DRENTORKOL-3810 file (N, C-alpha, C; in nm, 4 decimals):
REM DRENTORKOL-3810
@n.u->-0.8066; n.v->-0.1489; n.w->2.2168; ca.u->-0.9262; ca.v->-0.2115; ca.w->2.2739; c.u->-0.9050; c.v->-0.3652; c.w->2.1650
@n.u->-0.9027; n.v->-0.3592; n.w->2.0419; ca.u->-0.8865; ca.v->-0.4956; ca.w->1.9714; c.u->-0.7878; c.v->-0.5900; c.w->2.0247
@n.u->-0.6336; n.v->-0.4998; n.w->2.0525; ca.u->-0.5233; ca.v->-0.6054; ca.w->2.1241; c.u->-0.5737; c.v->-0.6948; c.w->2.1520
@n.u->-0.6491; n.v->-0.6217; n.w->2.2885; ca.u->-0.6818; ca.v->-0.7157; ca.w->2.3625; c.u->-0.7768; c.v->-0.7972; c.w->2.3338
@n.u->-0.9202; n.v->-0.7393; n.w->2.3161; ca.u->-0.9514; ca.v->-0.8796; ca.w->2.2501; c.u->-0.9045; c.v->-1.0062; c.w->2.2286
@n.u->-0.8006; n.v->-0.9793; n.w->2.1311; ca.u->-0.7329; ca.v->-1.0617; ca.w->2.0543; c.u->-0.5960; c.v->-1.1446; c.w->2.1208
@n.u->-0.5522; n.v->-1.0636; n.w->2.2612; ca.u->-0.4656; ca.v->-1.1557; ca.w->2.3323; c.u->-0.5307; c.v->-1.2093; c.w->2.4071
@n.u->-0.6858; n.v->-1.2373; n.w->2.4650; ca.u->-0.7640; ca.v->-1.2590; ca.w->2.5427; c.u->-0.7820; c.v->-1.4077; c.w->2.4717
@n.u->-0.8131; n.v->-1.4014; n.w->2.3202; ca.u->-0.8475; ca.v->-1.5140; ca.w->2.2543; c.u->-0.7326; c.v->-1.5845; c.w->2.2067
@n.u->-0.6522; n.v->-1.5767; n.w->2.2297; ca.u->-0.5079; ca.v->-1.6413; ca.w->2.2087; c.u->-0.5219; c.v->-1.6118; c.w->2.0618
@n.u->-0.5335; n.v->-1.5246; n.w->1.9617; ca.u->-0.5476; ca.v->-1.4839; ca.w->1.8034; c.u->-0.4301; c.v->-1.3467; c.w->1.7932
@n.u->-0.3376; n.v->-1.3318; n.w->1.8685; ca.u->-0.2674; ca.v->-1.2171; ca.w->1.8446; c.u->-0.2165; c.v->-1.1925; c.w->1.7025
@n.u->-0.0873; n.v->-1.3370; n.w->1.6909; ca.u->-0.0508; ca.v->-1.2864; ca.w->1.5569; c.u->-0.1176; c.v->-1.3714; c.w->1.4169
@n.u->-0.2552; n.v->-1.4147; n.w->1.4504; ca.u->-0.3320; ca.v->-1.4465; ca.w->1.3428; c.u->-0.3787; c.v->-1.3428; c.w->1.2462
@n.u->-0.3448; n.v->-1.3179; n.w->1.1127; ca.u->-0.4093; ca.v->-1.2522; ca.w->1.0398; c.u->-0.4447; c.v->-1.3116; c.w->0.8920
@n.u->-0.5177; n.v->-1.2809; n.w->0.8215; ca.u->-0.5555; ca.v->-1.3404; ca.w->0.6741; c.u->-0.3983; c.v->-1.3024; c.w->0.5912
@n.u->-0.3554; n.v->-1.1743; n.w->0.5710; ca.u->-0.2772; ca.v->-1.1069; ca.w->0.4990; c.u->-0.1333; c.v->-1.0745; c.w->0.5474
@n.u->-0.0242; n.v->-1.1689; n.w->0.5628; ca.u->0.0817; ca.v->-1.0648; ca.w->0.5886; c.u->0.1018; c.v->-0.9636; c.w->0.5960
@n.u->0.2586; n.v->-0.9236; n.w->0.6711; ca.u->0.2796; ca.v->-0.7868; ca.w->0.6352; c.u->0.3150; c.v->-0.7473; c.w->0.4973
@n.u->0.4040; n.v->-0.8293; n.w->0.4250; ca.u->0.4030; ca.v->-0.8488; ca.w->0.2866; c.u->0.3135; c.v->-0.7974; c.w->0.2139
@n.u->0.2145; n.v->-0.8508; n.w->0.2241; ca.u->0.0978; ca.v->-0.8739; ca.w->0.1624; c.u->0.0211; c.v->-0.6856; c.w->0.1485
@n.u->0.0277; n.v->-0.6409; n.w->0.3142; ca.u->-0.0284; ca.v->-0.5702; ca.w->0.2866; c.u->0.0705; c.v->-0.4189; c.w->0.2179
@n.u->0.1911; n.v->-0.4257; n.w->0.2642; ca.u->0.2959; ca.v->-0.3533; ca.w->0.1973; c.u->0.2648; c.v->-0.3711; c.w->0.0394
@n.u->0.2051; n.v->-0.4790; n.w->-0.0249; ca.u->0.1954; ca.v->-0.5189; ca.w->-0.1467; c.u->0.0801; c.v->-0.4271; c.w->-0.1821
@n.u->-0.0807; n.v->-0.4111; n.w->-0.1744; ca.u->-0.1706; ca.v->-0.3436; ca.w->-0.1613; c.u->-0.1644; c.v->-0.2477; c.w->-0.1322
@n.u->-0.0935; n.v->-0.1696; n.w->-0.0288; ca.u->-0.0258; ca.v->-0.0450; ca.w->-0.0190; c.u->0.0089; c.v->-0.0016; c.w->-0.1694
@n.u->0.0821; n.v->-0.0394; n.w->-0.2001; ca.u->0.2118; ca.v->-0.0133; ca.w->-0.2819; c.u->0.0629; c.v->-0.0394; c.w->-0.4391
@n.u->-0.0012; n.v->-0.1038; n.w->-0.4928; ca.u->-0.0680; ca.v->-0.1267; ca.w->-0.5985; c.u->-0.2160; c.v->0.0088; c.w->-0.6004
@n.u->-0.2251; n.v->0.0103; n.w->-0.4628; ca.u->-0.3318; ca.v->0.1263; ca.w->-0.4466; c.u->-0.3029; c.v->0.2652; c.w->-0.4580
@n.u->-0.1938; n.v->0.2901; n.w->-0.4072; ca.u->-0.1098; ca.v->0.4042; ca.w->-0.4511; c.u->-0.0190; c.v->0.3971; c.w->-0.6415
@n.u->0.0217; n.v->0.3062; n.w->-0.6555; ca.u->0.0405; ca.v->0.3235; ca.w->-0.8120; c.u->-0.1255; c.v->0.3459; c.w->-0.8955
@n.u->-0.2225; n.v->0.2566; n.w->-0.8669; ca.u->-0.3591; ca.v->0.2811; ca.w->-0.9385; c.u->-0.4140; c.v->0.4251; c.w->-0.9165
@n.u->-0.4240; n.v->0.4409; n.w->-0.7905; ca.u->-0.4223; ca.v->0.5955; ca.w->-0.7976; c.u->-0.3870; c.v->0.7245; c.w->-0.8886
@n.u->-0.2221; n.v->0.7285; n.w->-0.8967; ca.u->-0.1453; ca.v->0.8146; ca.w->-0.9569; c.u->-0.1629; c.v->0.7659; c.w->-1.1092
@n.u->-0.1505; n.v->0.6723; n.w->-1.1362; ca.u->-0.1857; ca.v->0.6970; ca.w->-1.3073; c.u->-0.3234; c.v->0.7055; c.w->-1.3275
@n.u->-0.4440; n.v->0.6972; n.w->-1.2583; ca.u->-0.5758; ca.v->0.7627; ca.w->-1.2808; c.u->-0.5385; c.v->0.9409; c.w->-1.3041
@n.u->-0.5028; n.v->0.9285; n.w->-1.1703; ca.u->-0.4811; ca.v->1.0974; ca.w->-1.1833; c.u->-0.3725; c.v->1.1307; c.w->-1.2514
@n.u->-0.2719; n.v->1.1213; n.w->-1.3053; ca.u->-0.2106; ca.v->1.1367; ca.w->-1.3970; c.u->-0.2900; c.v->1.1542; c.w->-1.5580
@n.u->-0.2967; n.v->0.9948; n.w->-1.5691; ca.u->-0.3488; ca.v->0.9920; ca.w->-1.7233; c.u->-0.4936; c.v->1.0532; c.w->-1.7132
@n.u->-0.5901; n.v->1.0485; n.w->-1.6725; ca.u->-0.7156; ca.v->1.0831; ca.w->-1.6927; c.u->-0.7380; c.v->1.2186; c.w->-1.6564
@n.u->-0.7098; n.v->1.2593; n.w->-1.5343; ca.u->-0.7493; ca.v->1.4174; ca.w->-1.4879; c.u->-0.6431; c.v->1.4770; c.w->-1.5383
@n.u->-0.5237; n.v->1.4513; n.w->-1.5378; ca.u->-0.4302; ca.v->1.5554; ca.w->-1.6036; c.u->-0.3574; c.v->1.5182; c.w->-1.7723
@n.u->-0.4070; n.v->1.4826; n.w->-1.7793; ca.u->-0.4069; ca.v->1.4273; ca.w->-1.9406; c.u->-0.2672; c.v->1.4280; c.w->-1.9617
@n.u->-0.1541; n.v->1.3465; n.w->-1.8550; ca.u->-0.0519; ca.v->1.3217; ca.w->-1.9391; c.u->-0.0243; c.v->1.1667; c.w->-2.0141
@n.u->0.0661; n.v->1.1435; n.w->-2.0821; ca.u->0.0658; ca.v->1.0731; ca.w->-2.1665; c.u->0.1201; c.v->0.9387; c.w->-2.1044
@n.u->0.0921; n.v->0.8075; n.w->-2.1585; ca.u->0.1179; ca.v->0.6994; ca.w->-2.0683; c.u->0.2162; c.v->0.6128; c.w->-2.0456
@n.u->0.3134; n.v->0.7179; n.w->-2.0957; ca.u->0.4902; ca.v->0.6952; ca.w->-2.0479; c.u->0.5243; c.v->0.7468; c.w->-1.9044
@n.u->0.4469; n.v->0.9160; n.w->-1.9415; ca.u->0.4590; ca.v->0.9545; ca.w->-1.8197; c.u->0.3620; c.v->0.9096; c.w->-1.6662
@n.u->0.2494; n.v->0.9084; n.w->-1.6985; ca.u->0.1836; ca.v->0.7834; ca.w->-1.6163; c.u->0.1930; c.v->0.6591; c.w->-1.5343
@n.u->0.3046; n.v->0.6205; n.w->-1.6147; ca.u->0.3407; ca.v->0.4746; ca.w->-1.5627; c.u->0.4494; c.v->0.4784; c.w->-1.4706
@n.u->0.5403; n.v->0.6042; n.w->-1.5346; ca.u->0.6740; ca.v->0.6197; ca.w->-1.4715; c.u->0.6109; c.v->0.6932; c.w->-1.3116
@n.u->0.5274; n.v->0.7805; n.w->-1.2959; ca.u->0.4642; ca.v->0.8562; ca.w->-1.2525; c.u->0.4088; c.v->0.7071; c.w->-1.1094
@n.u->0.3279; n.v->0.6392; n.w->-1.1905; ca.u->0.2821; ca.v->0.5436; ca.w->-1.1137; c.u->0.3801; c.v->0.4494; c.w->-1.0348
@n.u->0.5044; n.v->0.4301; n.w->-1.0806; ca.u->0.5997; ca.v->0.3444; ca.w->-0.9970; c.u->0.6683; c.v->0.3695; c.w->-0.8974
@n.u->0.6951; n.v->0.5615; n.w->-0.9626; ca.u->0.7639; ca.v->0.6434; ca.w->-0.8299; c.u->0.6932; c.v->0.6182; c.w->-0.6901
@n.u->0.4901; n.v->0.6267; n.w->-0.7140; ca.u->0.4440; ca.v->0.6357; ca.w->-0.6141; c.u->0.4366; c.v->0.4824; c.w->-0.5407
@n.u->0.4245; n.v->0.4232; n.w->-0.5785; ca.u->0.4346; ca.v->0.2821; ca.w->-0.5740; c.u->0.5681; c.v->0.2373; c.w->-0.4463
@n.u->0.6911; n.v->0.2844; n.w->-0.5164; ca.u->0.7905; ca.v->0.2409; ca.w->-0.4412; c.u->0.7668; c.v->0.3505; c.w->-0.3237
@n.u->0.7405; n.v->0.4171; n.w->-0.3422; ca.u->0.7712; ca.v->0.5504; ca.w->-0.1981; c.u->0.6411; c.v->0.5053; c.w->-0.1483
@n.u->0.5268; n.v->0.4437; n.w->-0.1432; ca.u->0.3951; ca.v->0.3785; ca.w->-0.0861; c.u->0.4873; c.v->0.2623; c.w->-0.0059
@n.u->0.5120; n.v->0.1984; n.w->-0.0785; ca.u->0.5686; ca.v->0.0422; ca.w->-0.0326; c.u->0.7248; c.v->0.0957; c.w->0.0986
@n.u->0.7726; n.v->0.1874; n.w->0.0555; ca.u->0.8984; ca.v->0.1900; ca.w->0.2206; c.u->0.7531; c.v->0.2508; c.w->0.2901
@n.u->0.7113; n.v->0.3178; n.w->0.2721; ca.u->0.6632; ca.v->0.3915; ca.w->0.3986; c.u->0.5576; c.v->0.2791; c.w->0.4522
@n.u->0.5055; n.v->0.2049; n.w->0.3981; ca.u->0.4092; ca.v->0.0645; ca.w->0.4422; c.u->0.5056; c.v->-0.0159; c.w->0.5278
@n.u->0.6433; n.v->-0.0309; n.w->0.4519; ca.u->0.7172; ca.v->-0.1065; ca.w->0.5193; c.u->0.7719; c.v->-0.0437; c.w->0.6320
@n.u->0.8222; n.v->0.0911; n.w->0.6635; ca.u->0.8765; ca.v->0.1572; ca.w->0.7762; c.u->0.7232; c.v->0.1536; c.w->0.8817
@n.u->0.6366; n.v->0.1652; n.w->0.8367; ca.u->0.4656; ca.v->0.1761; ca.w->0.9091; c.u->0.4897; c.v->0.0134; c.w->0.9751
@n.u->0.5290; n.v->-0.0967; n.w->0.9197; ca.u->0.4842; ca.v->-0.2552; ca.w->0.9558; c.u->0.6046; c.v->-0.3193; c.w->1.0491
@n.u->0.7198; n.v->-0.2256; n.w->1.0684; ca.u->0.8728; ca.v->-0.2263; ca.w->1.1374; c.u->0.8303; c.v->-0.1424; c.w->1.2966
@n.u->0.6609; n.v->-0.0976; n.w->1.2899; ca.u->0.7060; ca.v->-0.0263; ca.w->1.4068; c.u->0.7094; c.v->-0.0988; c.w->1.5430
END
């Protein structure tokens, strides 16, 4: 329904945040979530928490990229 309204108004491709911005935000949120989970909830070391955060950020960015290109 939203796409029809955007097409009718001529604003189909206009967005405030582009594809790469959404991918970056998705990766940052996933990294922050994993860091908080590992470091504060599971009491992991800082290094372990950062490594898991980077891994999850990479996976989240890959997933967001795949979804953005559908």
